[in-house]
N, C-alpha and C positions, 0 to 999 in steps of 0.2 A: 434481465440482469440479476445475478444472484447476489445475495447479501454476503456470501462467503468470499467474494472477490474483494481483496483488500483495497483495491483501487476503485471500488464501486463508485461511480459518478454521483448518483443521487445521495448515497449515504454520506459521502464526504461533504457534499454541499449542505445537507441538513445538519450534520454535526458542526460544520463550520459556523453556521448561523446560530445554532442552539447553544453553543458554548459561550465563550467570552469574546469581547471585542478584539482581543489580541489575535484571534484567529480569523478575523473578518477578511484579511487579505486573500484567503482562499476563495471566498465568494466574489470579491471584487476583481481580482486579477487572474486567478487560475481557473475559474469556471469556464465551461465551453460556451460558445455562442451558437445562435440559431439562425438558419438561413432566412433571408428577408421576406421570402414570398409568403410563408405562413406564420412566420416567427412571432411577430409581435402581436399578441392578443391582449385584450384588456384583462386585468387580473381576475375580475369577477366572472369573466366569460370563459376561462380556461376549462376545457372539458374535464368533467369529473362526475362521479356518481352523485346523484342528489339524495338528500336525506329521505325523500319519499320512496326511493328504491330500497332503502334498508329500514324496514319498519321497526323491528325489535329483534336484533340478532339473537339467534337461538342460543340459549344458555346465558343470555345477558340479563334476563329479568331479575336475577338475584345479584347482579353486579351494579356498581355505581353508574348512574345514567348521566350525571354531570361529571365529566372527567377532569375539568379544570375551571377555575374562575380567575379571570385576569382583570384586575381593577374593577371588580364588581360585575363583569360581563362573563356569562358562562360559555363554556364549550361543551357541547353534548357528546355523548357516546356515539350518537348517530352521525354527527359531523366528523368525529374522529374515524369512524368506520368508513365513511365515504372517502376521506383523505387517504386512509390506508389502502383501500381498494384501488384508488386511482394509481397509486405509486407501485403497489406490490401485488395487486390482485392476480395478475397474469402468472407470475412465477409461483405464488403460493398455491394457486389453483392447479398448476402443473404438478407440484409436489403432492397435493392432496389426491389427485387422480392416480398418480403412481402408487401411493400408499394404499389406496382403495383396491387397486388391482392386486397388489401383493397380499393384502389381508384376505381378499376373497379367495385367492389361490391357496393360501395357507388353510383357510377353512375347508376348502374342497378336499385337500389332502390330509386333513386332520392334524395339521402341524400347529403346535402351541409353543410360543416363546415365553418362558416363565421369567418372573422377576429375578430369580436366582441365576438363570442363564445370563441375563443382562448384566447382573453384578459381576459374575465370573468373567465375562468378556471385558468389562470395564477394568477389572483387576489386571487382566492380561495386557490390555492396551496401556494402562498406566505404568505397568512394570517395564514394558518395551520402550518407554520414553528414555529410560536410562538415567533418570534422576533419582539418586538414592533417597529412600524414605518418602517418596511421593505417594500420598494416599489417593484413593479413588476420588474423594471429595475435592482435594487440591487439584487433581487432574481435571475434574469437571469444571471447577471454577476457572482454571486456566483456559480451557477450550471455549467455555462460555464467553469469556471476555474477548478472546481473539475472534470468534465467529459472531459475536454479538447476539447470542441466543441464550436461552435459559438452560440450566443443567437438566431440567426435566425434558426439554426438547431434545437434548443430546441423547437421553435414554430412549425416549419414545420414537424418535425419528431416525437418528443416525445409527445408534447401536441396534435398535430393534430391526430396522430395515436391513442392516448388514447381516444379522443373524438369520433373519427370515429368508433372504435371498440365498444364503449359504445352505440352509436346510433344504430349500427347494432345488438347489443345484446338486446336492450331494446324492440324490437318488440313483443316478446311473453313472457315477464316476468310476473310472477304472485305471489303475496304474499297472503297467506291464513290467515283466522282468527286464525287458530290453531297455525301457526307460530308466529303471533303477541302475542297470549296468552302465548306461551312458554317463550318469552322474558319478558313479564310482570311478570310472575311467578318468573323468575330468578332475576329480578331487584327489584320487590316490594313484592314478596311472602314471606312466613315464612323462617327464617334462623336458623341455629343451630351452636353454637360455641362448638368446641370439642377439647379434647386432643387426641393424637394418639400415638400408638407404632407400628413401622413398622419393620418386620423381614423377612429374606430370608428363614428361616427354619420354617415349620409348627410346628415341635416338640418344638422348642424354643419359638414360639409364644404361644403355649398352656401352657408351663411352666410359662411364664410371665402373661398369663391370670389368672391362678390359684393364682399367687402371688398378682395380682391386686385385685381380688375379695376377697381375704382374708383380705386385708387392702386397700380399695379404696382410702384412703387419700394419699397413697404412689404411685399412678398412675403416677404423674408427675416425681417423682424420678426414677421410673422404665424406663420411656421414656427417661429421661436424660442419664441414665447409659447404656441402652441397645438398644434403637431404632437406626436403621441405617439411618433414614431420617434426613439429615443434616440441612434441613430448619426448622424442628420443635424440634429436640432433645435438642438443646441449650436452648430452651424456655420451658423446662419441658413438651414437647410434644404438646404445644398449637399451633394450626393452626393460621396463621397470620390474616385471615379473616374468618367470619362465612361462612358456606356452604349454598348455596341456591339451589333451585330446578333447575335441568338441568345443574348444574355446574360440576358434577362428574359422575363417572360410575353409571349406573342404580342400580346395586346390592348394591353398596356402599351407594347411596342416600337413598334407601329403609331402610337400616340398621340404618343410621344416624338419619333420621327423625322419626324412630320408638322409639328412646331412650327418656327417661325422664331425667330430670336434675339429675346428679350424677350417672346415670345408666351406666354400662359397657357392651359393645356389645360382641357377640361371635367373634371368629377369622374369618375374611372375606378374601378370596383370590381374588386379582385383578391382572391379568396378572401373574407375577412370584413373587409377594410380598404378605405377610400376614399382615393384619391390625387388630388392636384392637382400639376401640374408647370409650371414656368416654365423655358423654354429660356434658358440663359446663353450657350452658344457651340456652334457646329457645327464639327466637325473633318472635313476631307475624307479620303477613302480614301488610303492609302499606295500610291504607284505602285511596282510591282515590275517590273524588266526581266526578260527571259526566263530569264537565268541565275539570278537571285535567286528567281524563281517556281519554277524546277525544284528548287532546294535546299529551299525552303519546303515544297513538296509532298512531298519525300522525308522531311523531318523530321516533318511532320504524319502521313504514312502510317505511319511507325514508331510514333509516339505513339498513333495509333488502334489499331494492332495490339496494342500493350501494353495499352491500355485494354480492348480486347475480350477479351484473354487473362485480364486480371484479373477480368473479369465472368464469363467462361465456365469458367475452371478450377474454381471451387467447384461450378458446375453439373455438371461432369463427375464430380466426386466424389459428388455427390448422386445422379446417374444410375446410377453404378456400384453404390451402396448399394441403390437402389430395384430394380435389376434382379437383384441377387444374392439367393441363399438363405442367410440368416445365422441360425444357431441359437445363442442365448446360453445355454450350458449352465451357466456359472458361477453365474448368479443364479437358477437354477431347481433347487430341491432334488430334485425328481423326476427331471429330466433328468440331474442329477449322479450319481444312483444308477445310472441306465441307462448312463451314459457315464463310468465312473471315469477320472480322470486327464485329462479333456478340459475345456477352458475354453470353446471355441466351435467351431462348424463353419461354414466359409465355402465355399459351393458344394461341400460334401462334403469339403473340405480341413480337417483338424483343426488346432486350435491347442491344444497341450498345456498343462495347468496348470503343469507344470515350466518350460516355456518362458516362460509369463506371469510366474511367480514370479521367475525370474531377470531378466526385463526390469524388473520392479518394483524389484528390488534395484539394478540398474544405474542406474535413474533416481532412486530415492528412498532407497536403502539407507543412505547415510551419515546422513541426517537421522533416519530411523526408528531406526537403531541407537543414536544418541545419546539418544533418548527411552527406549529399552529399557534402556540403561545406567543412566540416572537412575532409572528405575522399579526396577531391580534394587537400586540403592543404598538407595532408600527402603524397599523390602521388607525388606532386611537390617537397617536401623535399627529398623523396627517389630518384627521378630523379637527383636532384642536387648532391646528395652524391653517385650516381651510385650504388644504392642498390636495391635489390628486396626481397620481402617476398616469401619464398618457402613453399612448402607443409610441409616440415620437420619443418619449423619455426612455422607454424600453429599447427601442431600436438603437438609440444613441449609446445606451449602456452596453449593449451587445457589441456594437461596432468598436467602441472604446476598448472593451476587453480583448477582442480579437486583435486589434492593432497593438495593444500592449504586449501580446504574446508573439508579435511578429508575423501574424498571418496576413501578409500582403502579397500581391502579385508583382510582376516585374515593373509595373507602372506605379507602384506604391499604393494601389487601391486595395482596401480590405476585402479579402475573399471569404465571405461568410459561409458559402457552401463547402469549401474545402475545410474550413475550421470546424464546421458541424460534423462532417464525415470523419474527421480525425478524432474528435473527442467523444462522439456518441456511437462510434462503431457502426455507422449507417443505420442506427435504430431510431426511426422517427417517433416511436412510442415514448421516447425520453423527452421529447420536445416540450410537451405541455407542463410537466412538473419541473422541468428546468426553468421555465419562465416563472412558475409559482415560487420555487424554492431558492432560486439564486438571482435571477435578473431582477424580479420585482423588489425583493428586499433591499438589494444594493441601490436600485433606482430610488426607492422610497427614502433611504437614508441620505442619499445625495440631494434629493429634493428638499429635505428638512434643513440642510446646512448650507446649500449653495449660495444663499444671499449673504451669509455671514463670512464667507471666505474672501480674504483680500491679500494681495501680494504687494508689499511696500518696496520702496527704493532700497531700503536696507536689506530686505529679503533678496532682491535682485543682485545686490553687490556681494552679499555672502554666497549666494548660489553660484555666481560667476567665479568667485574665488575658489569655491569648493570643487567645481567641475572643470575649470579651465586654468586655474592659477598655478603658481609654482608649488612644487611638492618636495618633501625632504626624502632623499634616498638613504635608507638605513639598513643596517643589520640589526637583528633583534634576538634577545634571549628572554624567554618567558619561563618563570618558575612558579610553583604552586604555593610557596609560602615565603615570608619575608626572610627568615633565617637562611634558607637555601640561596636566596637571591643575594644576600650579603656575602656569603661565601664565594659565589661566582663573581660578584662585582670586585671583590678584593683580588681575585686571580686575574681579572681583566685589567684592573688598574696597575698591578705589578708588572704586567707585560702588555702595554697598550698598543699592540700592533694588530693590523688587520688579520694576519694569519692566526694569531692566538685567539682573537675574538671568534673567528670562524670555527676553530677547534672547540672552543667552549660552547658555542651554540650547538654544534653537532653532538656534543657529549651531554650537555645539561638542559637544553631547552625542552620543556614539556609539550610544546605546541608543535604538531607534526610538520607544518609548512616550514617553520624556521629551522627545525632540527634537520630535516632531510635536505634542505637547501643551504645548509651551513650559515644560517642566520638571515638569509635574504628573504625579504617580504615586500609586498607592493609599497611604493612610495606613500608617505603620509601627507594627506591634504588638510587644508584648513576646514573647519566646520564639518568634520566627519562624524561628530557625535562622541568623540573621545577627547575631551578637553585637556586632561592631564597629559596624555600622550602627545597631543599636538603641541602643547606649550613646551614640553621637554624637547621635542624634535626640532622645532623652529628656533630654539635657543642655542642649538649646537653649531659648532664650526666643523668643517671637514676634518676627518680623522680624530674627532673628539668623542670620548665616551661619556654618556649621560650619567646622572645619578640614578638611584633606584626610583622607578616610577610606579606608583600604585594605580593600576588600571582595572577598576572594578574588583574582582576577586583574584586578580593575577598581579604578579610583581615582575616588572620588565626593566631590562637594560638595553640601551640603544647605542649603536656605533654609527656616526654620521659619515656617509659617503659623498655628500654634496647635495646640490639642489638640481631639480629638473628645470627645463626651460618652459615657459608658459605655452600651452597648446594654442590658445587664441588670446590675442592681446586687446582686441577691440570688442567690447561687450555688444555693440550694435550688430555685429556679425551673427551673433547667436541669440539675440534678445528675444525673438519670437519663440524659438524652441525652448529657451530657458524659462520663459514665462509659462508656457504650457506645462512643463515638467513641475515647476514650483506650485502652480495652481492645483495640479493633480495631487501632489504630495500633501499640501495643506488641506485639501478637501478630504483626502483619505484620513488624515490625522483627526480632523474634526468629526468625520463620520464615526471614527472609533470612539472618540470621547462621547459623542451623542448616544451611541449604542450603550456604552457603559452607564451613562446618566439615566437613560430610559429604563435599563434593567434595575438600577438601584432605586428608582422612583416608583417602581411598580409593586403592587401587592399581588402575589401569585399563589394560588392554592392548586397544587397538582395532585389530584386524588389518585391518579394512576400510579405515579411514582411515590405517592405518600410523602410529599414534601410541601412545605409552606414557606413563603418569604414575605416578611413585612416590608412595606415601602420605607424609604429613607425618612419621610416625614413622620410615619408612625413610630419608627425607632427613636427619632428625636423626641417626639411627644412622650414616649415611654420613659426615656432617660430623664426628661424634665420632671415627670411625675414622681419618679423614684427619688430624684434629688430633693423635690419638695417634701416628700414623705420623710426623707432622712433629716431635712432641716426642721420639720415639725417635731420629730422625735427628739432631736437635740434640745430644742427650745423648751420642751415640756419637762425636761429633767431638772 
């Protein structure tokens, strides 16, 4: 799984835990589950490289060997290397193998990619983004943030590799005169504007053809009413742009360019669709003088070279792989025993595990270390409370997550296998660190707070009212500031009709739902977390306009349409389900608070990210000492 994938499972999970408690919901409710047969393993037994396998990563001797200290307990570089290898060793090794092959081929062909060439390519790419004034450094920072890699990696891996492959591919590229002429015909040759009717059935197409030929002026209406092509039917069958030579299927092109203005074609089958065309207008070819033709040919030649490079460069990489002898030692336990310290052999050239580990740290170390820091804090909290996370705890957390996401079969039973296949893309290699990075942390937090969670009778009453009680049906206008809201409210009060309020919502509401639906929004319930809005809504009578309501950073006006009828009148009917929902909500809220508290109470030195955090007690002691110093200074005057 590549880090470049924005929806990358492991990265999302790690980031969710490593950031703040407000994002904990991703870990608790959106993370995938693992099938029951191998799924739940004890946290300390999850498969990973051991520190003994990574003795001293190459190039790491001059780097910090303790990467973090959490409440006085260190995390070593060896431990971080092991964690990085477990999660990303496979994909980083693949990248290193590919780059080794390309580097070796460049050496064989005496190809050297200079720093100046890399900078010139970066300038071209930055310019192509289309953002005026975007510098190379700004572009690098932008891509680095999006891809979660360093600017130097962009230069050394992405840009270098692209240039190297293009240089390797350019050796035997050839652009023919025929290829250039084809592009000239497409861009500057004759063009035909048409209307079209597209049908799935040949029989229906022939019926429409007869109707169109009977009254050609109705071709557009026939296209509007019957054509299945959504891009042209709304426009009376008119194609968005004229057709040029080489832009469509050969059979279709022959038919279109044979038509005279106003003429209707026969039914033409292209793939599984049936087309009828009516020529609207013919455009003659653009005449180019010799100087213009020369410039056009030069431009097209360059574009074709680039296109061929884009097509051939990946093929070069694939060819290098297919011709090379690559032995993946890392993923083969037997080969690992025979070749200790080696991750792979590329044409008998070794890639050391130490080198791979250090590369994993360079790419992903900061993110992985944050996960390890939070794991260390959780373990410390569990030890203080004399608690452990068991296999049953993990299994229950996984089942709960899958059920929360609706992954149940027809009988209401949680289908863990299906859930796993859906979210891990059938990649079992993701299972181990899913347990480490998502299931175990959420289970640990739940374990820490579960005895503190209680649901009172008041909670049940409020929960029942919020979920099943009466609600106020309203129209709503939302504005961004008080002055605008006052202006709209005056217009509503001066003409307090439903129709006027709908027009005002459509014109002035800044919130999409209410604006596009003429003020209509979901009914407002009790205890929904918006007390000001609730109080205003439940105080209204039907057809009454509210005053201006300050709802956070918005200003709102309501128009009451009436009340809904209760969904359920007897709390006993839903008591069991309601209790489960409330206990889960309160547990989650308490887990969030506990995580925040744990982070604030911890002293963390992160030497990899070069950050330090004092614990809350240390900060309080510091403030007290400063206050005492200030008091002593005052009394000495």
